[in-house]
Each structure stands twice: as C-alpha cells, then as structure tokens.
N, C-alpha and C positions, 0 to 999 in steps of 0.2 A: 965206892959211891958214898957220899956223905949222907948224914942223917937228914939234912935239910932237903937234898934232892929227892930222897926216898919219900919224904913227906909230901912234897909237891906232886910227885908222880902218882902217889896213892890218892891224893886229893883230886887230881885231874880225872883219873879213872872213876872215882866215886861220883863225880859230877856227871860224867857221861852216862853212867848206869842210872843215875837218878832222872836225868832228862829223858832217856829212852823209856824208862818205866812210866813216866808221866805221859809220854806220847802214846804208849800202848793203852793205858788206862782211860785216856780221854775218849769219850764216846758221844754220839749224837742220839738223843732220845726224844720220844713224843708220847703224849698222853692226852686224853679228853676228859672234860669235867663230868660227863654223864655217859652211862653205858647204854641208855635206852631212851628213845623218844617215841611215845605212842600217842597218836592223835585220837581222842575219844569220840569226837563228833564225826558224823558222816559227811564227807566232802562231796562237792558238786562240780561237774565239769564246767570250765570257763571261769572259775573263780581263782583269784590270786590270794594265797594264804601266807600269813607270817608265822613261820615255825619258831619254836624256842631257839635261842642262840646256842651255838656250839662253842664251848671254851676249849681252846687248844693250848697245851702246856709243853714247854721245852724241858723235859725231864733229864736231859743229858748234861754233859760238862762243857759242851761247845755251842757257840752260836750257830744258827743255820737259817736258811730260807725254808719256808713251809708252804704247803698247798693243801686245799680242801677239795674233795671230789666225791663221786658216788661209785660204789662197788656193790657186787651181788654175791650170793651163794651160787655155786655152779648148778646145783639141781634143786633150787628152792621151789616149793609148791606155790608160793605167792606170785602175783604178777610183778613185773619189773618196771618201775617208773623210768622214764627216759631221762638221760643226762640233761637235755635241753629244758626240762621242766624246772630245774633248780637254778637259783641265782644266789651266789655267795658274795658277801661284802664284809671284808675283802676276801678274795679267793686265794691270793698269794701274799705272803708277808714275811717279815724277818723277826726272829725272836732270839734274844740273848738267853743264856743259861738260866733256868729257874723262872723265866717270865711267861706270861699267858696272854692270849689274844682271844677276844670274844668275836665270833663270826656270825653275822646276821644271815638268816636263810629265808628266802621267798620261794614258795612252791606255786608255779603258774600252770594250772591244769588246762589242757587244750579243750576246745569246744566239743570236739568229737573224739571220744576215747572209750575203751572197754571198761565197764564198771567192775568192781571186785575188790579183793584184798591185795594190798601192795606191800612190798618189803624191799629195803635197800640199806646199805651201810653208809652213814655219813663219815667218811674216812679222812683223816689228816695224816700227812706223811712229810718228812723232810725231803728237800730237793737238792741238798748239797752233794757234790761229787766227792768220791774217795780220792785222796791225793795220790795214793799208790796205784790204784787200778783205773781210775777215771770213771768208775761206774757209780750209779746212784746208791745211796744207803738204803738197804732193804728192811726198813722198820716202818711200822704204821700203827695207828690206833683208830678205833672207830666206835661210833654209837649206832645201835640198831634203830631203824626207823620203821614204824608200822602206821599205815593209814588205810581207810576204806573209802572208795568212791561209789556213790549210789547212782542208779540210772537217771538220765535226764535227756530230754529232747534237744535237738540242735538249737531251736529258738530259745529254749530255757537257758542253754549255755551262753548264747549271745547276751541275754539279759543279765545273767550272773557275772559275765565278764565286765560289762559296763559298770555294774554296781560295785564290784570289788576293785576295779581300777580307780573309781571315784574315791573309795575309802582309803586305799593304800597310798595314793599320791595326793591326798588332801593336805594343805589348803591350796596347792597349786592348781588342782582341777577346778576349784571354786573360782579362783581368780581368772583362769582361762575362760570359764563359762560367762563370767560377768563381762569380760572384755569382748567376747563374741556377741553378747546381748547388746552392748553399747554400739558396736559397729553395725549390727543389724538395724537398730533403731535409727541411727544416722542415715543409713541407706534408704529406709522407708520414708523418713522425713524429707530427704532430698528428692525422692521420687514423686511424692504427692504434694509437696508444698514448695512454691516458688516465691522467693522474696525479691521484690524489685524496689530499688531506691531511686526516686526521682528528685532532681534538684529543683528548687523553687527559684524563679527569676528574682533577681535583686530589686529592691524598691528604688534604688538610685537609678537603675537603667530605665525603669518605667517613667520616672520623673523627667529624665533627659529627653525621652521620646515625646512627652507631652509638651515640653517647651519648644521643641522643634516644630510641632504642628501649629502652635500659637504664632510663631514667627511667619 
C-alpha cells in the first residue's frame, strides 16, 4: 500500500470519528431567566392578572421547538392553580441555539374558587423528538410561582372580572363601548322621533291651474 493511500484512509477514518463525536456532543438544552416569581399583592377571584414575563433560553447546541406549561410538586402543601387559569403568549415556539424568547403570562382567576396560598412551576421544555428512539427529550427548566388569593363573594368576583377585563383589553373595550353607545342612541332616536319629508307643489303647476279656470 502506498503512502498516499494510507494517508487518505487515515484521513477518512479521522473525519468519521470527528463527525460521530460532534453528533454525540450535540445536545438540546433549556433555561429560564428567573428562578422565582412571587406576587406580593393579595389577588382576588374574577380578576385577570398580568404576570411578569418568563424568558426561555435555548442553552443547547441544537435548534428545537419549545413549549411552556404548568407543573406541581407531588406533595406540595400549597393549593394547585388550574392549568386553564393560565394563558401563555406564545405557548409554543422555535428557538435557535443560544436564542431567547419572552413569554407573556396572564392569570385568569375564576369567579368562584377556594382562597389561600397557591404554588406552581412555570415550566419550559423542548418538544423535539430524539432521532434514535423517537421519544421526547427529557429536559426542562422552571420558575417557581407563588401567589395568594383572598376571600371574596360571587358578586364581588363578577365586578372584579368586568373591571380587569376592561383594563387588560383596553383600548378595544373602550372602542366597543363607544360603538354600543352610538348604536343605542340611534335606536332610541329612531323609536321616539319620526322625520317626515313632504314635497311642496311647484308654482308652475298652480299657475297652469289658474289659467285653465280663467278660460
């Protein structure tokens, strides 16, 4: 075997080893910008709250799809908030390696609920499947969420829900209110006021009738 052939064979196997090592070292990672979110004020049933944003980081070497959700401790002493109370925007997204995504979080408390101290994890995890096994990548990162809900009556909850909905979705709520007011005024005006337009006979026609009488 010539020296040139040995060189090419050695170089070929070296490239294979290098590529396989890179494939093994490549990984999918996730991190969050804050480890704890604690709401200091006492929350009330029926109100929609805007929580601090959750920053999700791709700490791995590969790009991946990510998702944000809620999780709990198995035997936590605090109450568990329902999954349906939370709205993430966006909830699912794609991140290149080293990139970050800010996720907005709204907490919509129901009108009727048990007051007390609540705890949950704001969890972010990749949803990419493993090419070898087809299973999900089992890594996740989370921020601890603490908040307290004070007691309130059902009618207070309805009042709080209307006020918070107005604040959260302003100015669209204001525009909708003005549009409804204008429609209501038009209906009232149409109900109690009738406008009739009468045409006045032309002067030429009157003069013609007078000439016919003289004849």
